[in-house]
Legacy VTK file of the C-alpha trace (Angstrom):
# vtk DataFile Version 3.0
C-alpha trace
ASCII
DATASET POLYDATA
POINTS 49 float
15.038 -79.339 -57.623
15.365 -80.473 -54.018
14.973 -84.186 -53.352
12.888 -83.491 -50.241
9.770 -82.324 -52.094
6.524 -83.920 -50.924
4.575 -86.179 -53.272
1.916 -83.446 -53.616
4.536 -81.091 -55.088
5.620 -83.620 -57.662
2.022 -84.412 -58.628
1.161 -80.700 -58.899
4.208 -80.129 -61.084
2.651 -82.272 -63.801
-0.549 -80.201 -63.717
1.122 -76.784 -63.503
1.547 -74.383 -66.420
5.331 -74.205 -66.196
5.558 -71.948 -69.229
3.515 -69.283 -67.446
5.474 -69.672 -64.204
8.836 -69.429 -65.952
7.868 -66.499 -68.173
10.709 -63.964 -68.238
10.404 -60.988 -65.921
10.937 -57.365 -66.823
14.518 -56.237 -67.314
16.400 -56.062 -64.025
14.138 -58.548 -62.227
14.509 -62.230 -61.436
11.945 -65.019 -61.306
11.949 -67.729 -58.657
9.546 -70.662 -58.792
8.850 -72.314 -55.457
6.538 -74.829 -53.794
4.068 -73.184 -51.401
3.394 -75.872 -48.795
0.408 -74.045 -47.283
-1.578 -73.803 -50.531
0.056 -76.883 -52.096
0.729 -74.982 -55.313
3.747 -73.928 -57.301
4.206 -70.154 -57.111
6.146 -67.510 -59.002
8.050 -64.766 -57.197
9.451 -61.788 -59.107
12.027 -59.593 -57.385
14.503 -56.849 -58.155
18.040 -58.091 -58.728
LINES 1 50
49 0 1 2 3 4 5 6 7 8 9 10 11 12 13 14 15 16 17 18 19 20 21 22 23 24 25 26 27 28 29 30 31 32 33 34 35 36 37 38 39 40 41 42 43 44 45 46 47 48
């Protein structure tokens, strides 16, 4: 986790369903969890490998 995250990101982390965000993707895909500064929410991105 980067040390440059804003306080809002750290606060939202405590209220986020990390289990849902980190849920495994379908075979051959990867999951990236990132902080969306515009919406001030943690997001999940699923992409092909």
